N, C-alpha and C positions, 0 to 999 in steps of 0.2 A: 214476727219478723216483719220489718217494713221494707218497702221498695227502696233500692239504692238510687241515688241521684246520679245518673250517668251523663256524660257529655256526648253529644251527637255531632261534634265538629266535623267528623269524617263523613257525615251524611249531608253534604251540601248539594245544592242543585246547580246544574249547568244546562244551558240551552243555547241553541243557535237560532237567531231571529230570521235568517234568510229562508230557512225551510220550515219554520214553526215546529221544530222538533225539540222535545224536552228529554234530556238524558240524565240518568242517575250517574253521578260521578264515581260511585263505588263499583257498581256492577255493569255499567255501560248499557243498561236496558233503556230502550227508546220508547217515548210516549208521544202521542199526537197532541195531547192537551196537558196543560199545567196541572189540571185536576187529577189526571192519571198519575203523574209523577208525585203529586202530594199524597195521594192515596197509597202509593207504593212506599213512600217514606214513612207514613203513619204506621203501616203494617210492620216495617222494619223496626221502627221505634218500639213497638210492642214486644218484639223478640228480645229486646234488651232490658226488660223490666223483670226483676227477680220475682219468681213465683213463691207464694207463701208455703207451698207444700214441699219445697226442697229442704233437705237436711243441711244444717250448718256443718262445715268442715273446718278443721284447724288450719292455721296459716302454714304450719309445717307440712301438712298434707298438700296444700296448694303449691308450696315451693318445690316439693318432690315431683309433683306432676309437671310443673313448669320445667324442671331440669330434664325430665324424661323427654318432654316435647322438644326441647332444644337439642338434645342428643339425636332424636329422630330426624330433625331438620338438617343437622350437620351430616348425618348419614345419607340423606337424600341429595345433598348438594356437595359432592366430593370435589377434589381438585381445586381448592381455594375458592369455592362457591362461584365458579365461572358459568355454571349451567344456567341457561336462560329459558324463558318461556314459562308456561303454566306448570306449576309443581303442586302435587297433592300429597299432603301428609295426613294420614288417618291414624287414630288412636282410640281404642275403646276406653271409655272413662265414664264416670258418673256425670249426670247432667249438671250437678252443682259444681264439680271440678271445672268443667268446660266454661260454665257461666262465670265463675270467679276469675278465670284468666282472661276471657275474651269479652266480658260485659262492655257494652257500648260499641262493639265492633261486629256483632252477630248480624248477618245480612240475609240469612235464609233459614227457614226451619221447616222440616217435614215432621209434623206432629205424629203421624201414624207410624213412623220408623224412629222417632227421636234422633233425627239427624240435623245437625246445625252446620251452617257454612259461614265462614268469614272470608272476605276477599281483601287482599292487600296487593296493590298494583303500583308499579313505578317506584321512584325514589322515595316518595312520601309513604308508600306502603312498607318499604324496608325500614324506614325510620319508625313508623308506628309499631311494627312487629318487634323491632329492637327494643322499644320502650316497654311493650307488653311483657316480653320475655326477659327483661333485664339483662340483655346480652347485646353488645355492640356489633357482633358478627351476624 
């Protein structure tokens, strides 16, 4: 199995020149130097490369997982999705299921617990999540 070529368009850099502070546009983590931000983004990039030891799953399996995830998100955001602020949706799944859905958008990984995190913020975050889940809501 080879590594997939993923787009890291969401992993752009932002910085303010007045305070010489460099900010990750995805997680809002602040760095004093450009090199710190670059190192952070290189680590994040590694999280999004498919490992060779993961089993291949069928597209049907991935679609079923995606629909379950959409269902859980809808349950988390009742009443016409008016709930604002940070929302956490957790679902036990295989590493490969998660990777197939969120590759290119994984922003944090705890290897000792096999926990991955994706961060979607603002209107761009809603748009990205909508595209990933194939659901306009």
